[in-house]
Every structure is written in structure tokens, then in C-alpha cells.
Short mmCIF file of the C-alpha atoms (twelve columns), coordinates in Angstrom:
data_MODEL
# 
_entry.id   MODEL 
# 
loop_
_atom_site.group_PDB 
_atom_site.id 
_atom_site.type_symbol 
_atom_site.label_atom_id 
_atom_site.label_alt_id 
_atom_site.label_comp_id 
_atom_site.label_asym_id 
_atom_site.label_seq_id 
_atom_site.Cartn_x 
_atom_site.Cartn_y 
_atom_site.Cartn_z 
_atom_site.pdbx_PDB_model_num 
ATOM 1   C CA . MET A 1   30.975 -32.465 49.019  1 
ATOM 2   C CA . PHE A 2   31.841 -28.810 48.460  1 
ATOM 3   C CA . PHE A 3   33.264 -25.912 50.423  1 
ATOM 4   C CA . ARG A 4   31.451 -22.637 50.973  1 
ATOM 5   C CA . PHE A 5   31.844 -19.210 52.556  1 
ATOM 6   C CA . GLU A 6   29.469 -18.436 55.427  1 
ATOM 7   C CA . ASN A 7   29.624 -15.774 58.122  1 
ATOM 8   C CA . SER A 8   33.110 -14.768 56.966  1 
ATOM 9   C CA . LYS A 9   34.352 -18.346 57.386  1 
ATOM 10  C CA . TRP A 10  35.154 -21.238 55.046  1 
ATOM 11  C CA . LEU A 11  33.765 -24.711 55.738  1 
ATOM 12  C CA . LEU A 12  33.016 -27.998 54.005  1 
ATOM 13  C CA . GLY A 13  29.412 -28.295 52.832  1 
ATOM 14  C CA . ALA A 14  29.250 -31.872 54.105  1 
ATOM 15  C CA . PHE A 15  29.623 -30.552 57.666  1 
ATOM 16  C CA . ARG A 16  27.405 -27.497 57.280  1 
ATOM 17  C CA . LYS A 17  24.655 -28.674 59.628  1 
ATOM 18  C CA . LYS A 18  26.956 -30.432 62.053  1 
ATOM 19  C CA . LYS A 19  27.496 -28.575 65.312  1 
ATOM 20  C CA . GLY A 20  31.089 -27.677 65.950  1 
ATOM 21  C CA . ALA A 21  32.115 -28.251 62.320  1 
ATOM 22  C CA . PRO A 22  35.567 -26.757 61.671  1 
ATOM 23  C CA . CYS A 23  35.521 -23.262 60.136  1 
ATOM 24  C CA . PHE A 24  38.497 -21.408 58.704  1 
ATOM 25  C CA . ASP A 25  39.547 -17.884 57.848  1 
ATOM 26  C CA . THR A 26  41.046 -18.919 54.508  1 
ATOM 27  C CA . VAL A 27  40.738 -21.777 52.030  1 
ATOM 28  C CA . VAL A 28  44.428 -22.506 52.554  1 
ATOM 29  C CA . ASP A 29  43.780 -23.095 56.258  1 
ATOM 30  C CA . LEU A 30  40.900 -25.434 55.405  1 
ATOM 31  C CA . ILE A 31  43.054 -27.491 53.033  1 
ATOM 32  C CA . GLU A 32  45.954 -27.719 55.461  1 
ATOM 33  C CA . TYR A 33  43.590 -28.939 58.181  1 
ATOM 34  C CA . TYR A 34  42.127 -31.739 56.046  1 
ATOM 35  C CA . LYS A 35  45.557 -32.876 54.934  1 
ATOM 36  C CA . LYS A 36  45.961 -34.083 58.507  1 
ATOM 37  C CA . HIS A 37  42.360 -34.852 59.520  1 
ATOM 38  C CA . GLU A 38  39.973 -37.318 57.909  1 
ATOM 39  C CA . LEU A 39  37.123 -36.367 55.629  1 
ATOM 40  C CA . PRO A 40  33.851 -38.355 55.662  1 
ATOM 41  C CA . GLY A 41  34.567 -41.958 54.667  1 
ATOM 42  C CA . HIS A 42  37.964 -41.940 56.375  1 
ATOM 43  C CA . ILE A 43  39.551 -40.059 53.479  1 
ATOM 44  C CA . VAL A 44  42.629 -37.879 53.875  1 
ATOM 45  C CA . MET A 45  43.666 -35.364 51.204  1 
ATOM 46  C CA . LYS A 46  47.127 -36.106 49.822  1 
ATOM 47  C CA . HIS A 47  47.489 -35.113 46.174  1 
ATOM 48  C CA . PRO A 48  46.041 -31.916 44.662  1 
ATOM 49  C CA . ILE A 49  43.902 -32.037 41.534  1 
ATOM 50  C CA . HIS A 50  44.243 -29.035 39.261  1 
ATOM 51  C CA . ARG A 51  41.018 -27.165 38.627  1 
ATOM 52  C CA . PRO A 52  39.810 -27.835 35.058  1 
ATOM 53  C CA . LYS A 53  39.633 -24.785 32.821  1 
ATOM 54  C CA . TRP A 54  35.931 -25.395 32.318  1 
ATOM 55  C CA . LEU A 55  35.215 -24.911 36.034  1 
ATOM 56  C CA . ILE A 56  34.678 -21.167 36.360  1 
ATOM 57  C CA . LYS A 57  33.649 -18.846 39.166  1 
ATOM 58  C CA . HIS A 58  30.189 -17.333 39.553  1 
ATOM 59  C CA . ASP A 59  31.493 -13.778 39.862  1 
ATOM 60  C CA . MET A 60  32.838 -14.015 36.296  1 
ATOM 61  C CA . CYS A 61  29.237 -14.134 34.997  1 
ATOM 62  C CA . LYS A 62  26.619 -11.378 35.090  1 
ATOM 63  C CA . PHE A 63  22.920 -11.642 34.210  1 
ATOM 64  C CA . ASP A 64  19.495 -10.620 35.509  1 
ATOM 65  C CA . MET A 65  17.066 -13.484 36.154  1 
ATOM 66  C CA . ALA A 66  14.127 -11.072 35.912  1 
ATOM 67  C CA . LYS A 67  15.083 -9.475  32.583  1 
ATOM 68  C CA . ASP A 68  17.488 -11.702 30.670  1 
ATOM 69  C CA . LEU A 69  15.459 -14.895 30.119  1 
ATOM 70  C CA . ILE A 70  15.743 -15.952 26.462  1 
ATOM 71  C CA . GLY A 71  14.409 -19.512 26.547  1 
ATOM 72  C CA . THR A 72  12.700 -22.159 28.647  1 
ATOM 73  C CA . GLY A 73  12.755 -25.915 28.105  1 
ATOM 74  C CA . ASN A 74  11.426 -28.984 29.861  1 
ATOM 75  C CA . PHE A 75  14.459 -29.151 32.111  1 
ATOM 76  C CA . CYS A 76  16.150 -25.748 32.108  1 
ATOM 77  C CA . LYS A 77  16.030 -22.001 31.562  1 
ATOM 78  C CA . VAL A 78  18.497 -20.048 29.446  1 
ATOM 79  C CA . PHE A 79  19.520 -16.453 30.109  1 
ATOM 80  C CA . LYS A 80  21.596 -13.967 28.149  1 
ATOM 81  C CA . GLY A 81  24.506 -12.589 30.157  1 
ATOM 82  C CA . THR A 82  28.147 -11.572 30.046  1 
ATOM 83  C CA . TYR A 83  31.265 -13.528 30.923  1 
ATOM 84  C CA . GLU A 84  34.646 -12.071 31.869  1 
ATOM 85  C CA . ARG A 85  36.839 -14.373 29.812  1 
ATOM 86  C CA . GLU A 86  39.978 -12.356 30.486  1 
ATOM 87  C CA . LYS A 87  40.499 -9.437  32.828  1 
ATOM 88  C CA . ASN A 88  38.209 -6.610  31.641  1 
ATOM 89  C CA . GLU A 89  37.243 -8.630  28.533  1 
ATOM 90  C CA . PHE A 90  33.491 -9.199  28.649  1 
ATOM 91  C CA . ILE A 91  31.706 -11.272 26.016  1 
ATOM 92  C CA . PRO A 92  27.989 -12.078 25.546  1 
ATOM 93  C CA . VAL A 93  27.081 -15.612 26.608  1 
ATOM 94  C CA . ALA A 94  24.121 -17.924 27.118  1 
ATOM 95  C CA . ILE A 95  23.749 -19.154 30.698  1 
ATOM 96  C CA . LYS A 96  21.811 -22.369 31.278  1 
ATOM 97  C CA . ILE A 97  20.256 -23.141 34.659  1 
ATOM 98  C CA . CYS A 98  18.406 -26.439 35.062  1 
ATOM 99  C CA . HIS A 99  15.204 -26.632 37.071  1 
ATOM 100 C CA . GLY A 100 16.191 -27.853 40.505  1 
ATOM 101 C CA . ALA A 101 19.736 -26.596 40.070  1 
ATOM 102 C CA . SER A 102 19.079 -23.057 41.307  1 
ATOM 103 C CA . THR A 103 18.658 -23.796 45.016  1 
ATOM 104 C CA . GLU A 104 20.427 -25.974 47.527  1 
ATOM 105 C CA . THR A 105 17.900 -28.773 47.529  1 
ATOM 106 C CA . PHE A 106 18.689 -32.440 47.969  1 
ATOM 107 C CA . THR A 107 15.739 -34.121 46.260  1 
ATOM 108 C CA . GLU A 108 16.505 -36.857 43.762  1 
ATOM 109 C CA . GLU A 109 15.132 -34.670 40.959  1 
ATOM 110 C CA . ALA A 110 17.373 -31.741 41.908  1 
ATOM 111 C CA . LYS A 111 20.371 -34.039 42.211  1 
ATOM 112 C CA . ASN A 112 19.732 -35.497 38.759  1 
ATOM 113 C CA . ALA A 113 19.344 -32.016 37.270  1 
ATOM 114 C CA . ARG A 114 22.686 -30.898 38.646  1 
ATOM 115 C CA . GLU A 115 24.448 -34.095 37.583  1 
ATOM 116 C CA . SER A 116 22.977 -33.738 34.095  1 
ATOM 117 C CA . MET A 117 24.332 -30.202 33.825  1 
ATOM 118 C CA . VAL A 118 27.838 -31.185 34.872  1 
ATOM 119 C CA . HIS A 119 27.719 -34.168 32.479  1 
ATOM 120 C CA . GLU A 120 26.711 -31.858 29.620  1 
ATOM 121 C CA . ALA A 121 29.484 -29.414 30.495  1 
ATOM 122 C CA . GLN A 122 32.088 -32.181 30.618  1 
ATOM 123 C CA . LEU A 123 31.037 -33.394 27.181  1 
ATOM 124 C CA . MET A 124 31.071 -29.911 25.693  1 
ATOM 125 C CA . SER A 125 34.525 -29.173 27.134  1 
ATOM 126 C CA . TYR A 126 36.004 -31.848 24.834  1 
ATOM 127 C CA . TYR A 127 34.736 -30.280 21.605  1 
ATOM 128 C CA . VAL A 128 36.123 -27.344 19.643  1 
ATOM 129 C CA . HIS A 129 34.619 -26.943 16.184  1 
ATOM 130 C CA . ARG A 130 33.136 -24.130 14.121  1 
ATOM 131 C CA . HIS A 131 29.777 -25.900 13.929  1 
ATOM 132 C CA . VAL A 132 29.513 -27.076 17.538  1 
ATOM 133 C CA . ILE A 133 28.470 -24.699 20.308  1 
ATOM 134 C CA . GLN A 134 31.436 -23.547 22.381  1 
ATOM 135 C CA . LEU A 135 31.518 -24.106 26.124  1 
ATOM 136 C CA . TYR A 136 33.146 -21.437 28.259  1 
ATOM 137 C CA . GLY A 137 32.626 -23.287 31.512  1 
ATOM 138 C CA . VAL A 138 30.368 -24.421 34.315  1 
ATOM 139 C CA . ALA A 139 30.021 -22.602 37.627  1 
ATOM 140 C CA . CYS A 140 29.223 -25.023 40.428  1 
ATOM 141 C CA . ASP A 141 31.034 -23.694 43.504  1 
ATOM 142 C CA . HIS A 142 27.634 -22.669 44.867  1 
ATOM 143 C CA . TYR A 143 24.051 -22.268 43.668  1 
ATOM 144 C CA . PRO A 144 22.711 -21.723 41.116  1 
ATOM 145 C CA . VAL A 145 24.747 -24.223 39.092  1 
ATOM 146 C CA . MET A 146 25.271 -22.673 35.652  1 
ATOM 147 C CA . ILE A 147 26.550 -23.748 32.238  1 
ATOM 148 C CA . VAL A 148 28.127 -20.805 30.408  1 
ATOM 149 C CA . MET A 149 28.354 -21.174 26.645  1 
ATOM 150 C CA . GLU A 150 28.513 -19.335 23.356  1 
ATOM 151 C CA . TYR A 151 25.606 -16.965 22.713  1 
ATOM 152 C CA . CYS A 152 23.895 -17.353 19.340  1 
ATOM 153 C CA . PRO A 153 21.699 -14.305 18.614  1 
ATOM 154 C CA . GLY A 154 20.121 -15.993 15.589  1 
ATOM 155 C CA . GLY A 155 18.164 -18.342 17.844  1 
ATOM 156 C CA . ASN A 156 17.404 -21.908 16.857  1 
ATOM 157 C CA . LEU A 157 16.946 -23.184 13.329  1 
ATOM 158 C CA . GLN A 158 13.338 -24.241 13.908  1 
ATOM 159 C CA . ASN A 159 12.218 -20.714 14.831  1 
ATOM 160 C CA . HIS A 160 14.362 -19.231 12.063  1 
ATOM 161 C CA . MET A 161 12.673 -21.347 9.390   1 
ATOM 162 C CA . GLN A 162 9.187  -20.748 10.803  1 
ATOM 163 C CA . LYS A 163 9.802  -17.001 10.831  1 
ATOM 164 C CA . TYR A 164 11.375 -16.489 7.413   1 
ATOM 165 C CA . LYS A 165 9.849  -19.424 5.478   1 
ATOM 166 C CA . GLU A 166 10.213 -18.846 1.716   1 
ATOM 167 C CA . LYS A 167 12.672 -15.984 2.275   1 
ATOM 168 C CA . VAL A 168 15.273 -18.658 2.977   1 
ATOM 169 C CA . LEU A 169 16.340 -19.797 -0.489  1 
ATOM 170 C CA . VAL A 170 16.779 -23.470 -1.276  1 
ATOM 171 C CA . GLN A 171 20.538 -23.166 -1.686  1 
ATOM 172 C CA . GLU A 172 20.730 -21.433 1.701   1 
ATOM 173 C CA . ARG A 173 18.875 -24.345 3.283   1 
ATOM 174 C CA . VAL A 174 21.363 -26.729 1.709   1 
ATOM 175 C CA . LEU A 175 24.216 -24.661 3.128   1 
ATOM 176 C CA . LEU A 176 22.655 -24.798 6.607   1 
ATOM 177 C CA . MET A 177 22.370 -28.578 6.387   1 
ATOM 178 C CA . TYR A 178 25.905 -28.835 5.059   1 
ATOM 179 C CA . GLU A 179 27.156 -27.046 8.169   1 
ATOM 180 C CA . ALA A 180 25.009 -29.150 10.493  1 
ATOM 181 C CA . SER A 181 26.386 -32.323 8.901   1 
ATOM 182 C CA . ARG A 182 29.951 -31.113 9.451   1 
ATOM 183 C CA . GLY A 183 29.219 -30.465 13.105  1 
ATOM 184 C CA . MET A 184 27.753 -33.947 13.499  1 
ATOM 185 C CA . ARG A 185 30.627 -35.606 11.660  1 
ATOM 186 C CA . TYR A 186 33.008 -33.913 14.063  1 
ATOM 187 C CA . LEU A 187 31.052 -35.137 17.098  1 
ATOM 188 C CA . HIS A 188 30.958 -38.673 15.724  1 
ATOM 189 C CA . SER A 189 34.708 -38.538 15.064  1 
ATOM 190 C CA . LYS A 190 35.091 -37.835 18.791  1 
ATOM 191 C CA . GLY A 191 32.906 -40.798 19.710  1 
ATOM 192 C CA . CYS A 192 29.898 -38.685 20.699  1 
ATOM 193 C CA . VAL A 193 26.327 -39.788 19.941  1 
ATOM 194 C CA . HIS A 194 24.062 -36.745 20.256  1 
ATOM 195 C CA . ARG A 195 20.690 -38.575 20.559  1 
ATOM 196 C CA . ASP A 196 18.614 -35.369 20.242  1 
ATOM 197 C CA . LEU A 197 19.521 -33.855 16.883  1 
ATOM 198 C CA . ALA A 198 16.693 -31.580 15.702  1 
ATOM 199 C CA . ALA A 199 16.172 -28.084 14.292  1 
ATOM 200 C CA . ARG A 200 15.441 -26.773 17.796  1 
ATOM 201 C CA . ASN A 201 18.946 -27.864 18.842  1 
ATOM 202 C CA . CYS A 202 20.748 -26.209 15.934  1 
ATOM 203 C CA . LEU A 203 21.590 -22.599 16.765  1 
ATOM 204 C CA . LEU A 204 22.573 -19.734 14.459  1 
ATOM 205 C CA . SER A 205 25.558 -17.567 15.326  1 
ATOM 206 C CA . GLU A 206 25.791 -13.847 14.645  1 
ATOM 207 C CA . GLN A 207 27.420 -14.657 11.292  1 
ATOM 208 C CA . GLY A 208 24.732 -17.212 10.422  1 
ATOM 209 C CA . PHE A 209 26.797 -20.321 11.135  1 
ATOM 210 C CA . VAL A 210 24.944 -23.425 12.309  1 
ATOM 211 C CA . LYS A 211 26.045 -24.604 15.761  1 
ATOM 212 C CA . ILE A 212 25.052 -28.030 17.107  1 
ATOM 213 C CA . SER A 213 23.895 -27.585 20.701  1 
ATOM 214 C CA . ASP A 214 22.114 -29.206 23.647  1 
ATOM 215 C CA . PHE A 215 24.149 -32.188 24.744  1 
ATOM 216 C CA . GLY A 216 21.747 -33.118 27.541  1 
ATOM 217 C CA . LEU A 217 21.099 -36.564 26.039  1 
ATOM 218 C CA . SER A 218 24.543 -37.069 24.520  1 
ATOM 219 C CA . LYS A 219 26.574 -40.146 25.340  1 
ATOM 220 C CA . ILE A 220 30.053 -41.224 24.462  1 
ATOM 221 C CA . ALA A 221 29.755 -44.119 22.016  1 
ATOM 222 C CA . GLU A 222 32.050 -46.361 24.066  1 
ATOM 223 C CA . GLU A 223 29.740 -45.988 27.073  1 
ATOM 224 C CA . LEU A 224 26.754 -47.022 24.969  1 
ATOM 225 C CA . VAL A 225 28.556 -50.104 23.695  1 
ATOM 226 C CA . ALA A 226 29.914 -51.038 27.118  1 
ATOM 227 C CA . LYS A 227 26.543 -50.744 28.830  1 
ATOM 228 C CA . LYS A 228 24.882 -54.146 28.650  1 
ATOM 229 C CA . PRO A 229 21.090 -54.085 28.304  1 
ATOM 230 C CA . ASP A 230 18.823 -55.858 30.695  1 
ATOM 231 C CA . ASP A 231 17.864 -58.954 28.744  1 
ATOM 232 C CA . GLY A 232 14.845 -59.456 30.959  1 
ATOM 233 C CA . ASP A 233 13.383 -56.072 30.088  1 
ATOM 234 C CA . LYS A 234 11.719 -56.385 26.703  1 
ATOM 235 C CA . SER A 235 9.159  -53.629 27.244  1 
ATOM 236 C CA . GLU A 236 9.143  -50.623 24.955  1 
ATOM 237 C CA . PRO A 237 10.519 -47.334 26.289  1 
ATOM 238 C CA . PRO A 238 7.874  -44.759 27.326  1 
ATOM 239 C CA . LEU A 239 6.803  -42.458 24.491  1 
ATOM 240 C CA . GLU A 240 6.101  -39.398 26.624  1 
ATOM 241 C CA . HIS A 241 8.736  -36.725 27.144  1 
ATOM 242 C CA . ILE A 242 11.111 -38.106 24.510  1 
ATOM 243 C CA . PRO A 243 11.984 -36.636 21.079  1 
ATOM 244 C CA . LEU A 244 9.897  -39.330 19.386  1 
ATOM 245 C CA . ARG A 245 9.634  -37.836 15.883  1 
ATOM 246 C CA . TRP A 246 13.427 -37.729 15.582  1 
ATOM 247 C CA . MET A 247 14.147 -41.222 16.926  1 
ATOM 248 C CA . ALA A 248 15.321 -44.142 14.803  1 
ATOM 249 C CA . PRO A 249 13.397 -47.465 14.811  1 
ATOM 250 C CA . GLU A 250 16.155 -49.281 16.713  1 
ATOM 251 C CA . THR A 251 15.820 -46.781 19.580  1 
ATOM 252 C CA . LEU A 252 12.106 -47.489 20.022  1 
ATOM 253 C CA . LYS A 253 12.534 -51.000 21.366  1 
ATOM 254 C CA . ARG A 254 14.260 -52.873 24.161  1 
ATOM 255 C CA . PRO A 255 17.180 -52.949 24.256  1 
ATOM 256 C CA . GLN A 256 17.585 -49.521 22.697  1 
ATOM 257 C CA . LEU A 257 20.335 -49.397 20.079  1 
ATOM 258 C CA . TRP A 258 21.893 -45.942 20.138  1 
ATOM 259 C CA . SER A 259 24.759 -45.314 17.735  1 
ATOM 260 C CA . PRO A 260 25.996 -42.685 15.274  1 
ATOM 261 C CA . LYS A 261 23.555 -44.272 12.818  1 
ATOM 262 C CA . SER A 262 20.609 -43.261 14.996  1 
ATOM 263 C CA . ASP A 263 21.892 -39.676 14.774  1 
ATOM 264 C CA . VAL A 264 21.934 -40.084 10.987  1 
ATOM 265 C CA . TRP A 265 18.239 -41.014 11.098  1 
ATOM 266 C CA . SER A 266 17.567 -37.853 13.114  1 
ATOM 267 C CA . PHE A 267 19.531 -35.886 10.528  1 
ATOM 268 C CA . GLY A 268 16.998 -37.049 7.937   1 
ATOM 269 C CA . VAL A 269 14.197 -35.594 10.069  1 
ATOM 270 C CA . LEU A 270 16.241 -32.396 10.417  1 
ATOM 271 C CA . LEU A 271 16.381 -32.189 6.613   1 
ATOM 272 C CA . TYR A 272 12.588 -32.548 6.552   1 
ATOM 273 C CA . GLU A 273 12.176 -29.732 9.091   1 
ATOM 274 C CA . VAL A 274 14.404 -27.327 7.193   1 
ATOM 275 C CA . PHE A 275 12.715 -27.891 3.832   1 
ATOM 276 C CA . ASN A 276 9.282  -27.799 5.513   1 
ATOM 277 C CA . ASP A 277 9.827  -24.296 6.929   1 
ATOM 278 C CA . GLY A 278 10.566 -25.546 10.429  1 
ATOM 279 C CA . GLU A 279 7.427  -27.651 10.824  1 
ATOM 280 C CA . LYS A 280 7.832  -31.105 12.366  1 
ATOM 281 C CA . PRO A 281 6.521  -34.332 10.775  1 
ATOM 282 C CA . TRP A 282 3.141  -35.721 11.866  1 
ATOM 283 C CA . PRO A 283 2.182  -32.559 13.792  1 
ATOM 284 C CA . ASN A 284 -1.214 -33.873 14.916  1 
ATOM 285 C CA . ASP A 285 -0.657 -37.623 15.328  1 
ATOM 286 C CA . GLU A 286 -0.691 -39.438 18.661  1 
ATOM 287 C CA . PRO A 287 2.659  -40.771 19.956  1 
ATOM 288 C CA . LYS A 288 1.725  -44.437 19.431  1 
ATOM 289 C CA . ARG A 289 0.778  -43.791 15.813  1 
ATOM 290 C CA . ILE A 290 4.019  -41.895 15.204  1 
ATOM 291 C CA . ALA A 291 6.037  -44.746 16.727  1 
ATOM 292 C CA . THR A 292 4.257  -47.230 14.440  1 
ATOM 293 C CA . HIS A 293 5.095  -45.132 11.368  1 
ATOM 294 C CA . ILE A 294 8.769  -45.010 12.358  1 
ATOM 295 C CA . ARG A 295 9.065  -48.736 13.108  1 
ATOM 296 C CA . LYS A 296 7.581  -49.559 9.705   1 
ATOM 297 C CA . GLY A 297 9.739  -46.992 7.922   1 
ATOM 298 C CA . LYS A 298 6.666  -45.042 6.752   1 
ATOM 299 C CA . MET A 299 8.301  -41.641 6.881   1 
ATOM 300 C CA . PRO A 300 6.679  -38.495 5.444   1 
ATOM 301 C CA . GLU A 301 7.349  -37.376 1.890   1 
ATOM 302 C CA . MET A 302 9.881  -34.600 1.637   1 
ATOM 303 C CA . PRO A 303 8.424  -31.168 0.755   1 
ATOM 304 C CA . ALA A 304 8.127  -30.225 -2.911  1 
ATOM 305 C CA . ASN A 305 10.971 -27.698 -2.746  1 
ATOM 306 C CA . THR A 306 13.475 -30.374 -1.689  1 
ATOM 307 C CA . PRO A 307 16.255 -30.937 -4.271  1 
ATOM 308 C CA . PRO A 308 16.097 -34.430 -5.837  1 
ATOM 309 C CA . ARG A 309 19.482 -35.401 -4.447  1 
ATOM 310 C CA . ILE A 310 18.340 -34.512 -0.923  1 
ATOM 311 C CA . LYS A 311 15.227 -36.644 -1.432  1 
ATOM 312 C CA . GLN A 312 17.420 -39.558 -2.501  1 
ATOM 313 C CA . MET A 313 19.587 -39.021 0.546   1 
ATOM 314 C CA . THR A 314 16.651 -39.143 2.970   1 
ATOM 315 C CA . THR A 315 15.396 -42.335 1.316   1 
ATOM 316 C CA . LYS A 316 18.737 -43.971 2.105   1 
ATOM 317 C CA . ILE A 317 18.834 -42.488 5.597   1 
ATOM 318 C CA . TRP A 318 15.356 -43.755 6.469   1 
ATOM 319 C CA . TYR A 319 16.128 -47.329 5.514   1 
ATOM 320 C CA . VAL A 320 14.774 -49.448 8.381   1 
ATOM 321 C CA . ASN A 321 17.933 -51.331 9.238   1 
ATOM 322 C CA . ALA A 322 20.417 -49.870 11.677  1 
ATOM 323 C CA . THR A 323 23.349 -51.608 9.983   1 
ATOM 324 C CA . ASN A 324 22.604 -50.172 6.540   1 
ATOM 325 C CA . SER A 325 21.596 -46.561 7.167   1 
ATOM 326 C CA . LEU A 326 23.703 -43.964 5.366   1 
ATOM 327 C CA . MET A 327 26.517 -42.201 7.209   1 
ATOM 328 C CA . LEU A 328 26.493 -38.401 7.026   1 
ATOM 329 C CA . ASN A 329 27.859 -37.497 3.624   1 
ATOM 330 C CA . VAL A 330 29.305 -33.980 3.677   1 
ATOM 331 C CA . THR A 331 30.601 -34.405 0.131   1 
ATOM 332 C CA . ASP A 332 27.082 -34.830 -1.275  1 
ATOM 333 C CA . LEU A 333 25.817 -31.764 0.561   1 
ATOM 334 C CA . SER A 334 28.863 -29.749 -0.496  1 
ATOM 335 C CA . LYS A 335 28.203 -30.544 -4.143  1 
ATOM 336 C CA . LEU A 336 24.618 -29.380 -3.760  1 
ATOM 337 C CA . THR A 337 25.742 -25.851 -2.889  1 
ATOM 338 C CA . THR A 338 26.879 -25.436 -6.500  1 
ATOM 339 C CA . ALA A 339 24.628 -27.928 -8.338  1 
ATOM 340 C CA . ARG A 340 22.289 -25.666 -10.326 1 
ATOM 341 C CA . ALA A 341 20.664 -28.568 -12.157 1 
ATOM 342 C CA . GLU A 342 19.065 -29.800 -8.932  1 
ATOM 343 C CA . PHE A 343 16.906 -26.682 -8.675  1 
ATOM 344 C CA . SER A 344 14.521 -24.670 -10.812 1 
ATOM 345 C CA . LYS A 345 15.563 -24.104 -14.425 1 
ATOM 346 C CA . SER A 346 14.407 -20.482 -14.386 1 
ATOM 347 C CA . ARG A 347 17.049 -17.885 -15.255 1 
ATOM 348 C CA . THR A 348 16.646 -16.136 -11.913 1 
ATOM 349 C CA . GLU A 349 17.207 -19.219 -9.804  1 
ATOM 350 C CA . SER A 350 19.986 -20.481 -12.049 1 
ATOM 351 C CA . CYS A 351 21.810 -17.184 -11.557 1 
ATOM 352 C CA . ALA A 352 21.178 -17.399 -7.853  1 
ATOM 353 C CA . MET A 353 22.948 -20.740 -7.771  1 
ATOM 354 C CA . GLU A 354 26.072 -19.008 -9.145  1 
ATOM 355 C CA . GLU A 355 26.406 -17.428 -5.709  1 
ATOM 356 C CA . SER A 356 29.388 -18.538 -3.709  1 
ATOM 357 C CA . GLU A 357 29.158 -19.887 -0.196  1 
ATOM 358 C CA . ASP A 358 30.347 -16.423 0.915   1 
ATOM 359 C CA . SER A 359 27.434 -14.591 -0.663  1 
ATOM 360 C CA . MET A 360 24.907 -17.143 0.600   1 
ATOM 361 C CA . ARG A 361 26.300 -16.685 4.087   1 
ATOM 362 C CA . SER A 362 25.979 -12.906 3.723   1 
ATOM 363 C CA . ARG A 363 22.375 -13.316 2.600   1 
ATOM 364 C CA . LEU A 364 21.677 -15.386 5.706   1 
ATOM 365 C CA . GLU A 365 23.212 -12.651 7.874   1 
ATOM 366 C CA . GLU A 366 21.005 -10.049 6.188   1 
ATOM 367 C CA . THR A 367 17.893 -12.185 6.579   1 
ATOM 368 C CA . MET A 368 18.577 -12.627 10.279  1 
ATOM 369 C CA . SER A 369 19.346 -8.939  10.887  1 
ATOM 370 C CA . GLY A 370 16.665 -7.493  8.604   1 
ATOM 371 C CA . LYS A 371 19.237 -5.413  6.710   1 
ATOM 372 C CA . ASN A 372 19.389 -4.994  2.923   1 
ATOM 373 C CA . ALA A 373 23.032 -3.906  2.781   1 
ATOM 374 C CA . GLN A 374 25.268 -5.214  0.028   1 
ATOM 375 C CA . ALA A 375 26.484 -8.758  0.717   1 
ATOM 376 C CA . ARG A 376 29.813 -8.859  2.478   1 
ATOM 377 C CA . ALA A 377 32.410 -11.364 1.320   1 
ATOM 378 C CA . ARG A 378 33.729 -13.607 4.041   1 
ATOM 379 C CA . GLU A 379 36.299 -16.354 4.314   1 
ATOM 380 C CA . ASN A 380 35.089 -19.721 3.025   1 
ATOM 381 C CA . VAL A 381 34.288 -22.322 5.637   1 
ATOM 382 C CA . LYS A 382 37.305 -24.567 6.139   1 
ATOM 383 C CA . SER A 383 37.269 -28.129 7.242   1 
# 
């Protein structure tokens, strides 16, 4: 149920097609009327509910559907736009519109798309962290329903690695993974299981920070534990239209066992992507063959440029036992940012490893922008 403005009058959307439905000059008049008269289901409004900060108005967002498209996925389109956060303060944002959420349709598919968007927005509204994408709000007073979030001009990590390849130094890759692990540790500390961690869902901010994004499949851990599986359903989940290559063995059977540990497994695949220049594992294999590899723990060898300690870490991560897989270890990754011995012994690379996190971050900024200006010092990342 929603209210809308039509023909200079306010009315409840539930009564839109009903002849003689009450219409009002102001929203205040509408509310006062339904304090005394029943809504559908014999409901009478008594106590006001304050509008959440993450529910924003459409007129606060500006974008052009014909010119501002920056990405398309299986379920949504993303546009670059502006958001008026404060009066006369406009900031660049990414605006997500799910397929089926742009028109007032009432098909089951459209309904699910809209519900998924609101669910994602609710999840994102709980999280504030340097390495998690920031939500500004969701606009759902009328169509199209939109999620408005932080704009990351660096694009996603998969495209970044595929574009720059060997230009991204090994220590820079370690720094990127260090930041991704911090974002995931934060989400897990809040009880959130991402369920779709991959390079395509790690975005790069203007300063080169990694931002965990795309909470479309995320679930609160308590919900996953509370939901009892159907014991009678022992069939395997369908392999089409799921992020198969990033899924842990325990999620490829019935009942599916989603937990922070399954995100850790996906983090191992993310490590593979980053050190393999953005290329996914088993690029040409059929889904059934990939699923068999995962269930048996036959994961691909890490690329040759992977530091030994990272290789050891992925071996522990890809241990085929949900109760024994390694939890994200930020400390190990942090040590790697200064561990020269893990890399080439050449003088050039050894000197490169003397670089601070600041200078590595500056190098990432330059790589993304194409500039060769002198590296700019910046505040160290704080926990």
C-alpha cells in the first residue's frame, strides 16, 4: 500500500482503481481521514512511524536513463547521477534500478525485484565502514524504485585487474585484498553473510579504496540459522544463474549451509582472481564439472606471482570441511604489505616493498587515473 499524487490530489494506491476512492488536497488531510476510517483489512491508523533516514525522495536524485547508464547485471541496471544530500549540496552517486522495478507492474517477478531492492537497502543502511559501500537511501514513494549509493569511479576489481594486469604490483594486490578482508570482517561482525563475494562485487573508490558491494544475496546470519531446511528436499540446488565458481562445497547440497565460513571460501576465489589478473577459475568448464571440482576440493593452483604466504592461506581456506575453514585473517594480510621476503629478491622489487601503504595507495590512484604525478602521501588506513 502506498500513497500517490494524481490529478492534483492525494490518494492511497490500494484504492487507485476503485471508483469513488477518497482523494485529498494534502497528505495531512489524507492521514486525518484514515485515523478515523478503516484501511483495507479493517486497520485504523493510530501511531505514527517516523520515516527512516534511508527512505529518500525521488526529486533529490537526478540522472538521465538515456545517457548515464554505467552497468547492467542479470537483475538490475546502474546509472551515474547526483544526489542532494543537504540543501544545495550535490554529490555523485550510483543509482540502481532493478528490472521490473521501473514500472508499476504487479507480476510476481516485478514484486520480487522490488522486494529484493528494499531488502538490499535495509541491509546496507546498517553498515558504515571504510571498505563497505555506503548507502545514501532508497526512493520508493513511486516508480522507478531506486537504490542510491556511493559512486565508485574506479569500477569493479575484476575489470580493474583485467585492464591493468601486470601494472598492478604484487604488493598492491595484497593491499587490495587486505582492504577487502577488513570489509568482510566488519560485515561478519554485524552478523551479515554476503553470499556473493567476488572481484566483480568489489568496487574501487576515487582514492583507490576497496568497497564491498552488492548485497542482493546477503542474509543476516541469525536468519540463516533460524530457517530450518526442508528435510524432505535432498535435491541439489540448480547450477544455472548462481555464482557457482565462488560457492563453498557446503552450499552446493541440500540443505545449503550458508555461514561466514562460506564467505571465507569465496574470499579464497577472490584471491585467485586478483592474482590471476581478474580471470575467473575454470573459464571454459561446464557447471556440473565445476561443481564436482568444488565438492572434491580440487581447486585451481594459485598463479605463479602469488606470494607463498597467500598460497598457504588459500590452501587452508579451501579445506573441504565447513567447520575447519580458516576465518579471514587481516593480521596475515597486513604483515604481507611489508614482508619483502615473500616476493622477488631482485633489488628493484625489494626496494618497492619498502613503500608504505600510503605510497602504494597513491600508486593505485595514479594507475586508475592514468597520471604519472608524484605519489601523494595520505593518512594510513585505520581500523
